C-alpha positions in Angstrom: -17.8 -13.4 18.1 -16.2 -13.9 21.5 -13.0 -12.8 23.2 -13.1 -9.4 21.5 -10.1 -7.1 21.9 -10.5 -3.6 20.4 -7.6 -1.3 19.6 -8.2 2.4 18.8 -6.0 5.1 17.5 -4.2 3.3 14.6 -2.8 5.5 11.9 -1.6 4.3 8.5 1.0 6.8 7.2 2.4 6.7 3.7 4.7 9.6 3.0 3.5 13.1 3.9 0.3 13.1 2.0 -1.6 10.0 3.1 -2.8 9.4 6.7 -5.7 7.0 7.4 -7.1 6.6 10.9 -8.6 3.3 11.9 -9.8 1.0 14.7 -9.3 -2.8 14.9 -11.1 -5.7 16.6 -9.7 -9.1 17.1 -11.4 -12.2 18.5 -12.8 -15.6 17.7 -15.7 -16.3 15.4 -17.1 -19.9 15.6 -13.6 -21.0 16.8 -11.8 -19.2 13.9 -9.5 -16.2 14.3 -11.3 -13.0 13.5 -9.8 -9.6 12.6 -11.5 -6.4 11.4 -10.2 -2.9 10.5 -12.6 -0.1 10.4 -11.3 3.1 8.8 -12.6 6.6 9.5 -15.5 7.2 7.0 -14.5 10.8 6.7 -11.0 9.8 5.5 -9.5 8.1 2.5 -9.7 4.5 3.8 -6.8 2.0 3.6 -3.8 3.0 1.6 -3.7 -0.4 -0.3 -7.2 -0.1 -1.8 -9.2 2.7 -0.2 -11.2 0.1 1.8 -13.2 1.4 4.8 -14.0 -2.1 6.2 -11.6 -5.0 6.0 -12.5 -8.3 7.7 -10.3 -11.4 7.9 -11.3 -14.8 9.2 -8.7 -17.5 9.5 -9.9 -21.1 10.2 -7.5 -23.5 11.9 -5.2 -25.3 9.4 -6.5 -23.2 6.5 -5.8 -20.0 4.5 -7.9 -16.9 5.5 -11.1 -15.5 4.1 -11.2 -11.8 3.4 -14.1 -9.3 3.0 -13.6 -5.7 2.2 -15.5 -2.7 1.0 -14.9 0.9 -0.1 -18.4 1.8 1.2 -18.7 3.7 4.4 -22.4 2.6 4.8 -22.9 1.3 8.3 -20.0 3.1 10.0 -21.2 5.7 12.4 -20.0 7.7 15.4 -16.4 7.0 14.5 -14.0 8.4 17.2 -10.3 7.5 16.6 -9.5 7.1 20.3 -12.9 6.0 21.5 -14.7 3.6 19.2 -17.2 3.2 16.4 -20.8 2.0 15.9 -21.3 -0.6 13.2 -24.2 -1.9 11.2 -22.5 -2.9 8.0 -23.0 -5.7 5.5 -19.7 -6.4 3.7 -20.2 -8.2 0.4 -18.0 -11.2 -0.6 -15.1 -10.5 -2.9 -15.8 -10.6 -6.6 -13.6 -12.1 -9.3 -12.2 -8.6 -10.1 -10.9 -8.2 -6.5 -7.3 -9.2 -6.5 -5.6 -10.2 -3.2 -2.6 -12.4 -2.7 -3.4 -15.4 -0.7 -6.7 -16.0 1.0 -9.9 -17.7 0.0 -12.9 -16.0 -1.5 -15.9 -16.1 0.8 -19.2 -17.1 -0.9 -21.5 -14.8 1.0 -21.5 -11.4 2.8 -20.6 -10.9 6.5 -22.6 -8.6 8.7 -21.0 -6.5 11.4 -23.3 -5.0 14.0 -22.4 -3.6 17.4 -20.2 -1.1 19.1 -16.5 -1.1 19.4 -15.3 0.8 22.5 -11.7 1.4 23.5 
């Protein structure tokens, strides 16, 4: 992945009862647009599906591929305004995972490294 741009301190608020804190990273992966959201492993995850890792890769002239997991495995040292350490393997979507649009990846994607804001 190249041209990485990290953004910390995101909050997803839904009503008064649901607040999820997450970080994001954008860049380029083999020439394709790359986006990842990493949610605080101590929190509820994304509002849409309680996912703790969401990865989206968008090839040129194509729909996107999406990987996501509810697992917090591989998310460490999460600091909302500072960064996160990753060593996570995100499995491909299964036939029971429903998401409008997007292509189903055929294999897992591995995220390793440190996001620093």
